[in-house]
N, C-alpha and C positions, 0 to 999 in steps of 0.2 A: 433787630440787628444784634442786640446784646445777646439774645438767645443763640443766634448762629455763631457769634464770636466765642461764646462760652462752650458751645458744642465743639468747635474746631480746637479750642484750647484743651478740652477734655480728650479729644482724639490724639492730639500730639503727646499728651501726658501718658496715654495708654499705648504707646507705639509698640511695646513688646507684645502685647496681646494681638495687636494688628498684624505684626510680623508672624506670630505663631499661627493665627488663623489663615493668613495668606500662604504660608509654607505648607500647611496641611492641605489646603485646597490645591496648591500647585502639585504636590505629590499625588494626591488623589486623582486629579484630572489628567495628569501625565500618565499614570498607570492605566486609567480608564480608556484613554484615547491612544496611547502610544503603541501598544501591542496590536490593537485593532487597526490603527492607521498603517503600521508596517505591513501587516498581512493584507490589508485592503489595497495598498499600493502594488504589492506583488500580484494580487488577484487581478487588478485592473490592467496591469502591464501584460500579463500573460493572456488575458482575454483579448486585448487589442492585438497581440501578436498572433493568436489563434485565428482571429477574424481576418487579419491581413494575409496570412499564409493559407487560409482556407482549410483549417483543420476540420476533418470530416465530423459531421454530427452523428452519422450512422454508418456502420460498416456491415455489409452482408457477405457472408462466407458460406460455402457449400462444400460438402464432402466429395462432390463430383465435379467441382468447378462450376463456373457460371458461363452461360452462352449469351449470344446477342439477344435471344428471346427473353432471357431473364432480365437483361439490362433494359430492354424496351418495356417490359412489364413494370419495372421499378419506376421508370420515368412517368408512367401514367398514374402513380399513386398521388392522391391529393395531399398537398403540403410539401411535396418534394420540389426543391428549386433546381438542383443540379444532380446529375448522376455521372460518375466517372468509373469506367471499367479499368481495372488495374491488373497488370501482369507482373509476376515476380518469379525468381528462380533462386534456389540455394546453390552456392558454389563453394569450393574449398580452394585453399592456396597454402603455400608454405611461408610461414613467418616465425622462424624459430620453433617450428612445430606446426602441425596442421591446424589451420584456423578456418572458420566458416564465415560466410557473409551472405546477405540477402541482396540479390540484384533487384532493385526496385525501379520499375518504369515510371518516369515523370509524366503524369497525366496531362492532357491537353486542356482540361476544364478548370485548372487552377485550384484543385483540391489537393490538400497535403503537399503544398508547394514548399520545397526546401529553401531555407533562408541562407543566402550567400554570405559567408564570412570572409572568404578570400577567393580570388580568381573569378570564374564565371560558371554558369550552368552548362552542362554538356549539350552539344547540338548534333554531332555526327556519330555514326556507329563506331563503337570502340572507345568513345570518350565517357568518362564517369566523373562524378563528384563524390567525395568521401567525407566522412565526419572527422572532426578534430581528434577524436579518440584514436582513429586509425593512423592519422599523421603522427601522433605522439608515440604510439606503440611501434610503428613500422620504421620511423625515421625517414619516410619518403616525403616528397614535396611535389608541388605542382609541376607537371611535366614528366614525372616518373612513370615508368611502365610497370604493368603487372599482368601476370598470366594466371588465369583461374581455370578450374575444371568443374563441370556440373556435378552436383552432389549425387544425383542419380538420373539416369536417362530413362525416359518413359518409353516403354515398349510399344510397338505398334499394336493396334487393336486386333486381337485374335482370340480364338477359342482354344484353350489348351486341352491337352489330353484328359486332364482331370475334370474338365467341364467348367473351369473357372473363367469368368469373363472380365476383361478389363472394363473400367468404367468410362473410357473415352471412346468416342466414335471415330470413324476414319476421317470425318469432316472436322473434328475438334482435336487440335494438336496442342500439347502443353507448351507453355512459353519457353523460348530458348533465346539466350543472350549471347553476344560476342564474347570470346574468351581472351582475346588480346586487347588489353585495356590501357588507356592513358589517362592519368589524373589531370583534370583541368580546373578543379575548384574544390574548396573546402566549405561545407555547408553544415547547417544545424537542422536536424530532423525535428519538425514540429511535434512529432509524436513522442519525443523523448528529449527533455530539456536538461538532463543531467550534465553537470559541468565536469568534463574529463580533466581539466587543468586545475580544478579546485582541490581543497583538502579532502573532499568527500570521495575523490576518485579511488583512494586506497582503502577506504573504510565502508564502501557500499555493501549493504547486505541484501539489497533487493535486486532482482534480475528483471529488467524491463524489456528484454529481447531474447528471442530464442537462439539467434546466432550471435557471433562475436561482433560483427560490424554490419553496416548497411551501406551499400553502394547505390548511387542514383544514376540511371542511364536514360538517354532519350529514346523515343519510340523507334527512331531509325536503327535498323539492324535487329530489332526484336521480332521474332517470328512466333507463330502460334495463335490460334483463334480462341483458345480456352482461357478464361480470365481467372486470376487468383481470387479476386474479391471485387466488390463494388462499393464505392464510397459515395455518400450522399450528403448534400447540404439541405437543410430544412428552411423553408420560407419563414422569415421573421426571427430565426434563431440568432442571427448576428446582432439583432437589437437587444438581446437579453445577455446578461452576464452569465458566462458558461458555468460559474460556480453557484448560481442562484437556483432556487427551486423552480422559479418561473421558466428558466431555460429547460430544466429537466422535464417539466410538464409539456412544454412545446414539442420537444423531441419525442416524448413518450406517445403523444397522439399519433405521430407518423409511424413509429415502430409498431403500435397497435394495429394501425391500418395495414401495414405490410404483413403482420402476422395473420390478420383476419382475412385479407382480400387477395394476397399474392402468394404468400409463402407456401401454403398447402398445395395450391394449384400448380405452382411451378415445380415443386418437389415431385408431384405426380407426372408432370410433363417431362421433366428431366429423366425420371426413372423410365418412362415409356420410351424416350429417345434412346436410352441405353439398351432397353429391351429390343427396340427396332434395329439398332445397330447389331446386336447379337443375332437377331433373326436374319438380317441381311447377310451377315457373315456366314451363318449356317446355310442360307440359300445359295450364297456364292460358292461355298465349299461343296454343296450338293451339285451345283451346275458344273463346277470344275471336275468333280469326281465323275459325273455322268459323261462329260466330254472325254475324259481319259478312258473310262470304261467303254465308250462307243468306239474310240480309236482302237482299243485293245480287241474289242469284238470284231471290228472290221478286219483287223489283221488276221485274227484266227479264221474268220470266214474266208478270207483270200487264200490263206494257207490250205484250208480244207478243199477249196475249189481246185487249187492246183494239184492237190493230192488225188482228188477224184479224177481229174483229167489224166493224170499219170496212170491210174488204175485202169481207166477206160481204154487208154492206148494199149496197155498190155492185153486187155480182153480182146481188142480188135486184132492184134497181132496173132494171138492164139487161135482165134476163129479163122483167120485167113490161112494159117498153117494147116489146120485140120479140115478145112472146107466146111466148117459149121456155119450156121446161120449168122448173119451180121447181128452183133449185140444190140445195135440201135433199133432193130425190128422186134426185139423181145420186150415183154412187159417189164415194168419197173421192179416187180417182185423177183422175177427171174434174174434180171440183171444184177440186183442187189445181192442175191445169193451167190452169183458168179464172182462178184467183187469180193465178198467175204472169203470165198474159196481161194481166190488169188492172193488176198492179203495174208491169209493163214499159211499159205504155202511159201510165202516170201517173207523171211524174217525182217528184212529191212523195212518193208511196207508195214508189217505188224508193229514194229517199233515206232515208226512215224505216226501211225494212227493212235498208238497209245499216248504219245506226246501231245498230239492235238486234243485228245480227250481230257488229258490232265490239265492242259492250259485252259480249256473251257470250264472245267470243274473249279479250278482255282479262281478264275475270273468271276464265276457265279457266286462262289463263296465270299470273295472280296466285296462284291456288290451287296450281298446280303449283310455282311458285317458293317460296311460303311453306312448303309441305310439304317441299320439298327443303332449305330453310334450317333448318327445325326438325329434320329428320333429321340434318343435318350437325352442328348444335349438340348433339344427343343423343350423336353419336359423339365429338365433341370435348370434351364436358363433363368426362369423367374426366381428360383430359390437362390441361385448363385449371385445374382445381381443384388448387392446390398441396397437397403433403402437410402434414398437421398435425403440428407438433412441440411437444412438452412440454419444459420446462426445469425440473428439480427442483434447487433450490439451497438452501444453508444460509446461515448468517450470514457465512461467509467471503466471500460474493459482495457483501456490503454494503460500499461504499467507505469509509464512516465507521468501520465496525467494524474492517475490515482495516487501515486507517491507524492507528487507536489501538493495535491489537494489535501491529502491526509496530514502531511506535515504542517501546512498552514492552518488547517482546521484545529489541530491539536494545540498549536501555539495560541491560536485565537481563543480557544476554550480556557486557557490559563488567563488570558487577558480579560475574560469575562468573569472569572471567579475571584481573583485577587482584589479588584477595586471594591468589592463588597466590604472587605475588612477595612480598607482605607476609609470608606464612607462612614462606617460605624464608629471608627476611632475619631474621625473628624467631627461627627456630631457630639460624641462624648466630650472631646476637648473644647469644642465651642460652647457647649452647655456649661462646662466648668468655668471657662474664662468669662463668658458673658454674665453668668450668675454672680461671679465675684465682682465684676465691673459694676453691675447694677446695685449690688449690695453696698459697695463702697460709696455710691452716690445716693444713698437713702435720703439723707437730709436734704440734698439738693433737689431730688425728685419731689419730696414733700413740699419744698418751698415753691417750686414751679407749679405744682398742682394747686397749692393754696393761693397763688397769685392769679389763678384762673386759666392756666394753660391746660389744654386737654391731655388726657392720658395718652392718646395716640400721638400727639405732637411730642410729648416727652419721650415716649417709647421710640419715636423715629430717630432720636439721637443714637440709640444703640442699634436699631435695625439698619440704619444707613451705615453705621460703622462696620457692622458685620457684612453687609452687602458689598461695601466698597472693598473690604479685605478679600472677600470671596471672588469678586470680579477681577481684581488685580492678580491675586494668586492663580485664579483659574485661567486668566489670559496668558500669564507666563507658562502655566501648565499646558495650554494649547500649543504654545511654541515648542516646548519640550516634547509634547505628545505627537505633534504632526511633523516635526523637523528632526529633533535630536534622536529620539528612540527609533523612529522608522529608518533613519540613516544608519544607525547601528545595526538594526536587524537586517537591512538590505545588504549590508556588507557581508554578513554571515550567510544570508540566503544566496547571494551571488557566488559564494564559494561552493555551493551545492548545486545550483541550477543556473542556467543561462537564461536571462530574461531581458531580451532586447527592448529598449525604449522605456525602461522603468523610470519613474519620476515620482517625486514627493507631491502628494495632492491633499487638499484640505476638504474635509466633509463638513459643510456648514451645519447640517442638521445634527449630526452626531456630536460635533464640537459644542454646539449650543446646548444640546441636551445634557452633555457632560457637565458643563458649568452650571446649568439649571439644577441638576441633581444635587450638587453640593450647596448651591445657594439655598435651595428649599430646605435641605437638612440643617444647615447652619442657622437660617432664619427661624426655622421651627424651634430650635433650641433657644434662640434669643427671645422669641416671643414667649416661650414658656418661662424663662427667667424673669422677663418683665411682668408677666401676669402674676407670678408668685409674689412679687414685691408691691405692685401697684394696686392690688386689691385692698390694701389697707388704707386707712384715712390719712390725710395730710399730717395731722397732728402726730399719729403713730409713726409716720415715716420720718418726721423731723427729729424724733428722739432716737437715741442709740438703740440698736437691736439688743434685746435682753440676752445675756449670756445663756448658753445651753445649760439646762439643769443638770446637776451632777448625778451620775449613776455609776453603778458598779459594772465592771466588765467581767467576762467569764473567768479570766485569768486570776482575778482577785479571790475567787471561790476555791481556787486550788492552792490551799495554804502552804504546802511544802515548797511550792515554787515561788509564790508571791512573797513569802516572808524572807526568802533568800535574795530577793532582788534589791538593788540599790535604789536610792530616791530617784535619780534621773532615769533609771531604767523603768521604774513604775510610771513616771510622767510620760515617757515615750510610749509605753504600752497603752496608757489611757488615751493619749492623743491619736494613736493609730486606730483603735477599735471604737472609740466613742464617736468619731466623725465618719459615719458610715459612707456618706457620699464621696468624701475624699478617698477613703479606702477602696471603694468600688471603682472609681474613676482611675485611680493610679494603678491598681492591680490589673484591672481590665485592659487599660491602655498598654501597659508593659507586656501583659500576657499576649495581647493581639500582635504586637510587634515581634515578640520572641517567637510566636507561632509562625509568623510569616518567614522569619529567618530559618527556622527549623524546617519548614515546609520546602523552602527553596533548596536548602542543603540536602533534604531528603530526596528530591528529584535528582540532584547531582549524584548522590551516592547510588541511587537506583540505576541510573544510566551507566555510571562507571562500572558497576558490577554485572551488567547484563552479559557482556562477552564472557567474563570468567565463569559465571554460573552456567551459561549455555554450553560453552565449548569445553569446560573442564568437569562439569557436574552432570548436566543432562546428557551430553554426548560423551560416551565412554570410549568411543573409537578415536584413534589418532589420525586416521586418514580416510578420506572418501575419494574414490576414483571412479570416473564415469567415462564410458567409451561409446562409440557407435555400435549398433547391433552387429554389424559385420566384423567389427574389430574386437569384440568382447573376448574371444578366446585368446587372441594375441595379447590383449591387455593383461589378462590373468596370468598368462605365461610370463610376461615381462615382470610383473610384480613378484611372482614366485621365484623367478631366476635371480632376482636381486637379493633375496634372502634377508630382507629387512623386517618382515612381518613375524609376529608371534602367534597371531590368530586372525582369520579372515572370515567374512560372511558375504556370500553373493546375494545381491538384491537387484530389483529393477527399479529405476528412478525415471519418472516422467514428470514433466511440467504440465500441470492441468489447472482446473478451476473448480471451486466449490461454491455452491450457492444455496441459499435458504429461501423458501417461499413456495409459491404454487409451482409445482413441477410434475411432469409426467415422464416416467422412466422411458428413456429412449426417444422422447418426442423431439428433442432438440430445441425446445422452446425455452429461451433464456429471458424473455421479456417479462415474465411474471414474477421474477425473483425480487425479493426485498433487499438483497445484499449478496455480493459475491466477492471472492478473493482468490488470487492466484495461489496455488498450492504446489508442493512437491509430493507427488504420489509415490509412495515407496511400497512396492510389492515384495513380500517375504516368502521364500520357499516353504512349502508345507512342512518339510522335515526339519526346518530350522526355526520354527515359530518360537520354541522355548529358548532359543539362543538370542533372540532379539533383545531381551533384557540385559544381555552381557555387553551389547554394543550401545544401547540407548537406555538410560534410566527411565523406567516406566513407573510413574507415580500418578494415581488417579486424582483428579481435581474435582471438587464439589462446590457449587455456587453457594454463597452465603448472603447475608443481608447487606444492603447498601453497596452492592457490587463487590463485596469481599469474597474470598474463596478459601477453602481449606484443602490441604494437601494430604493424601494418604501416605502410607509407608512405602518405601522402596521395595520393588519386587512383588507388590501385591496386585499388579495389573498384568494380564496375559492377553496376547492377541489370539483371536480364534476366528472361526469361519462364519460367525453370526453377524459381524459388523466391522466397522473401521474404527481405529483409534485416531482421534483428531487432536492436533496440538492446541494447547491452551491459548497461544497467541492468536490462532485463527478462530477458535471457538469464542473467545471474548469479544472480538470485533463483530462477529456475526450473531452473537446471542445464542450459541449452540450449547446444548447440555446433553448429558447421557440420555439416550433414547430418542433423540431428535432424528428427523429425516432430512437428508441433504441431497443435493443433486451434484454428482461428481462428473467432471469432464476429464477423460484421460488424454494421453499425449496425441492420439489420433483424432481428437475432437468428438469422440463418441461419448454420449451422456447416459447416465443411469442413476436411479435413486437408491441411495444406500442408507443403512441404519448406523447411527453412531453408538457403538457399544461402550465407549469410554472417552473421557477427555484427559489427555496426558499433560503433565507439567512441561511446559516449553515456553521459552521467553523470546527467542529470535527465530524467524522463519515460520513457515506454515506447513509442517510435515503432516501427512495423512498416511498411516500405516494400514496396509490391507494384506490379507493372506492370499496365497496363490489360488486357493479354491474359490474364495469370495470374489477375487478379481475375475476369474473365468466365468463365474456365475453372472456378474454384472455386465461384463463387456464381451463375453462370448469368445474369449481367447485363452488358449492354454499355453503353458510354458514348456520349453525343452532346455536341457542343460548344455548341450554341446552342438546344437545345430545353428549354423550362422544364417540368420535371416537378413533381409535388406536393412540397411542402416537408416532407412527413411523415418521410422517411427520415432526414435529418440530425437532426431533432428527436427521433427515436426512438433516437438514439445513446446507448449506455451503459445501456439499460434492463435489462440482465441482472441488475443488482444492486438496482434500485429498482422498476421497473414495466415493463410492455410494453403498447403500444397494442393495443386490441382492434378497432380500425378495420380495415376491409377493405383499407385503402390499401396497407399494406406487402406484402400478398400479391398484390394486383393488380400491384404494381410488379415482381413477380418476372418478369413478361413484358415489362416496359417498360425503357427506357433510363434511365440515371442521368446526372446532369450534374456538372460540376466546380464544387463548391460552395465552394472555398477558393482562396487565392492566396498564394504566397510572393513577396515583393518586396524589392528593394534600393532604399533611399531616399537622397536627397541631404540635406545639412544636418547640423547638430550632433545629438548624442544627445538633448538636451533638446527640440529641434524635432521629432525623430522620435517621442519620447514624447508630446508634445502632439498631434501628428497622429494617432497611434493612439487617443488619448482622444477626439479629435473624431470619428473614424470610428465609434466605438462608439455615438455619439448618432444616427447615421443609421439610418433604419428598415430599410434593406436589410442591415445588418450585425448578425450575431449576436455575433461576438467579434473584437476586433482586439488583437493582442499585439505590443508593441514589444520587440525583443531587447535594446535598450539599457536599457530600464526594468527588464526582468527581471534583467539582469546586475547592475544597481546595487542592486536591492531584495531579491534572494534572500537569505534567512537561514534558519538551522536552529537556533532558539534553544534547543531542548531539548538538543541535542547540545553546544552551547556551554556550557550550565550544568553539564552532567555533566563536561565537560572541565575546567572551572574547579575543580570539586570534586575531581577526581582529581589535578590538579596541586597543589592545596593540601595534600591528604593525602600525596602523594609528597614534597613539600617538608618536611612535618612529619616524615615517616619518615627523610628524609635527615639532618635535624637531630638526631634521636634516635640514629641510627646513628653519626654522627660523634662525638657526645657520649659514647656508650658506648665506642667504640673508643679515644677519646682518654683517658678515665679508666682503661680497662684497660691501656693502654700505660704510663701513668704509674705505676699500681700495680705493674706488673711490674718497673719499673726504678727503684724508690725508692733502692736502694743505689747504683745507677749515678749517679743525680742527686746523691745525697749526696757521692759521691766527687768529682764535678765541682766541687761547692761547696768541698770541702776543698782541692782543687787550685787554687782561686782564681778560679773562674768567677763572674762577676757574675750576678745574677738575670736580667738581660736576655739574657745569653749562654746561660744555661740554657734560657730560653724559646725562643730561636732554634734551639738544638741539638735540642730535642724537636719543636717545631712544624714545623721543616723536614722532618723525616721524615713527619709527618702530611700536610703539604701535597704532598709528592712522591707519597705513596700515594693521596691524593685526586685528584691530576692523573692518575695511572695509571688510577684507577677511572673518572674522567670520560672519558678517551680510550677506554676499553673500553665505557663505557655509551652513548656517542653512536651508534655503529653498531648496538649491540644494541637501542637504542630505535627506531632506524629499521627494523630487521628486524621487531621485534614490531609496530610500527605497520603494516608491510606485511601482516602476518598478520591484522590487524583487518578487512580486507576480507571475510574469511570469517565473522567474528563479526557484523559490521554488515551483514547480508544483508537489506536493506530494499527493499520494492517501490518502483519508480520512482526508485531512487537507486543509484548505483554510486560507491563511495568510491575514487577514484584517488589513492592516498596521496601527499601532497606535504608536504615538510618544508622550510620556508624557512630560509635561513642565520641569520636573526634568532632563530629558535627554538633553534638549536644554541647561539647566543651566550647566550640567556636561560638555557638549561639549565646551561651552563658557569658563568656568572656566579652563578646561584642557588646551585649546589653549592659554589662557592668562597666565596661570602658566608656560607654555613652553616658552612664550615670555619673561617673567620675569627671567626665568632661563637662557635664552640666554644672557640677559643683564649682568648677573654675569660674563659671559665669555668675553663679548665685552668690558666692562668697563676697565679692565686692559690693553687691546690693545689701547684704547684711551689714557690712562695715559702714555703709553710708546712712544707716538708720540713726536718726537723732532722737535720743531718749526724751528730751524736753518737749520737742514739738509733737512727738508721737503720743505722749501721755497726756496732752492737753485734753481737757473735757470739752464736749460739744457745747455745753451750756456756757 
């Protein structure tokens, strides 16, 4: 009992060490669990939401649309739980300018079911549910009416004069929706959780949809038997977390089966159906022509019969007048000769016969020509019908899903990296504190061992002390980590995404392992400290520890410096460099905390400069204008008539996809890729390749060690016809380097394998630059300057993750030319005037999108990362404060007799304060000097951790950030002095200098 009482008394006396270890454990466990828990809560909430709304696991799209036969084949695939055939149509309407929307049919199988936020789901033809973004932009409300127009009407299946064939059969009609609409509900699209009411609405740099809005309509009133896409649910997928690898493996098994067993066969069947439709059309055209020719021939024959009767009558009349033989009794040759004689003698009959002969000749010629044309079309039909391509995609192809996942994954990667520093610092501080604690009790330990107590029993006094401190601190850290930090992160996340049903949840396994990690680290340090002392005999322990032998430090050998130092300065230098453990612990602890602060501020500076670097340095143009293909000429005329531009450059911009992995050019197989990303494909006119560098800064990027990269000089990169130039932000996330092979998908969904000729410095967005010639080589399409083609292609941009048009337009275009649908321009005037001009252009009916670089540079924000940085900097500051407090108290406890001696020698309290604090300040400065470059180095490595689509973090640390880190650390050191000085004042020289004997 006395042993236990003494142990408790010892614990109470060492309450400062207890608090220090507990606080370090609290901070470490909070950092380890907090960011993880916040991301986990968001992951779990969205996973539950996806399961409830039936977000599809797999989406199948086809360049020729899907038929009932395709749907039936997909239902037979093993592992498929549900298949839902979906129809959609693009429409346009006026909303302060022309806007586009996707009319999406609400399926009957509960897949991709919209989440009702207000009102109800539509039930009757003409009713629609809209997203909150549309309500915010339009000012409309439930009950409002809207009139839309189809983006493009699908022509009836026919064979044109040029021999081109539409890809739809007469039996398969493209979807058509009502155009007089009434809003009955406001819903959330499960495919896109972006929050239009949050602060991210004005700063979004990712486009997750091809059209401006999505309208949801019931099946009632929708016509057409051709489906836009097929969405599938996989058996067992709902039991897996959609963000886990197990879910991806479950879905991949089914996508592989579709690719292996269904895809190729159905592509061939669909192509044969299109061929049969063409053949039937040709047969119908031949039958119709034969019918018309037969009618024409019958008419000619009837006219000739009447003509012959008239001639025979004249012959009979002439024979009766002359008394000649009746013509009917003559042979046919004689009669025919008499007819010819009569016809020749009568100009009217001769002219009539000539007309009959001409009509017969023309009919025969038309019949020959028609037959030749139909035979030619029969021969050309197979060539003119493009190959049908299927695209089998999972949730990763959804822009909204991938954006949410990449944001959370990147934040979680920070949460996995920073706790390592906290753990190392916790072990170092625990080792320092417990080693000093054990050393102070040397004589007591020797006494207990001499009395017969086992070394394990004696060591348990300190092990239990450290364990209890870790458990209490870790327990409080769990509260902060699973309640406080996640609540803060979720507030920020909900400003960017709508996550219905999100709640704070505890992970018993992760929380227990988090505490266990710090318990093991601190106990290991405590055991090491105990073993170091207890290996001596009881007699040696009960005697005071011999003073450290005197030795010279390096500074003493530098005579010019040493001889000019004062006495106290020499003492300070000896105290700092002779006690190596104290030096290493203090400098290392302070350096680690300073590095964390610098690293956090580095992330903040990097994010803050992204917009400025991209839109004022990389992009040299001031304005980008995009139009539909059919409106390209009108758009260019509008910009030219305004007279605001100083130079322009026509380009073609399409939203597409880039993937790395196993690919086959033109195969349409996307399942074998190891990574894909949405891109902006920019085609450049052949004659303007050299001018691209005047609109976009072209700087080659080369990969370095540890994920770093080096940037070449400006203007040293040129676009040519041998490959594409890929943006660094896309290349980094996919691991692409110069010379790599990538699979590109253009705006029409056509895929081809391209060579990467260079990687260009780019921080925001995923631009891929391609020459006109190389584009034609890859996708089989040529460009024209002033020919207006259907506007379908640019509107179909980006359908790989959302939908794909089943109109015949895109495939017919495979044999047509494309137009330059966009323009880069440099403007005159101030930044504000440029922003205002871009906003005015967006109201023009010929403009789809107008982007001002000045506006983007000023408005770009990444609020989620900023919130996490603020959290990390705050926790790092708290750690620095605890570390300095622990080291200062340990330093004082080690030198109580020294301080008492100074007081006996006549030092005033203020002089004692200065004597002790000067050493701590010097060690703090040394730690800060080491921590600044260390923080910059760690910040540079974060580009590997923060591997986000459409973003590349070019690490930037402003001088002000270094100043803030230095000032913050030094302020913490001064704050600690306020706590340490009273401790120095309370040192009693008499009691402190008593001898143990």
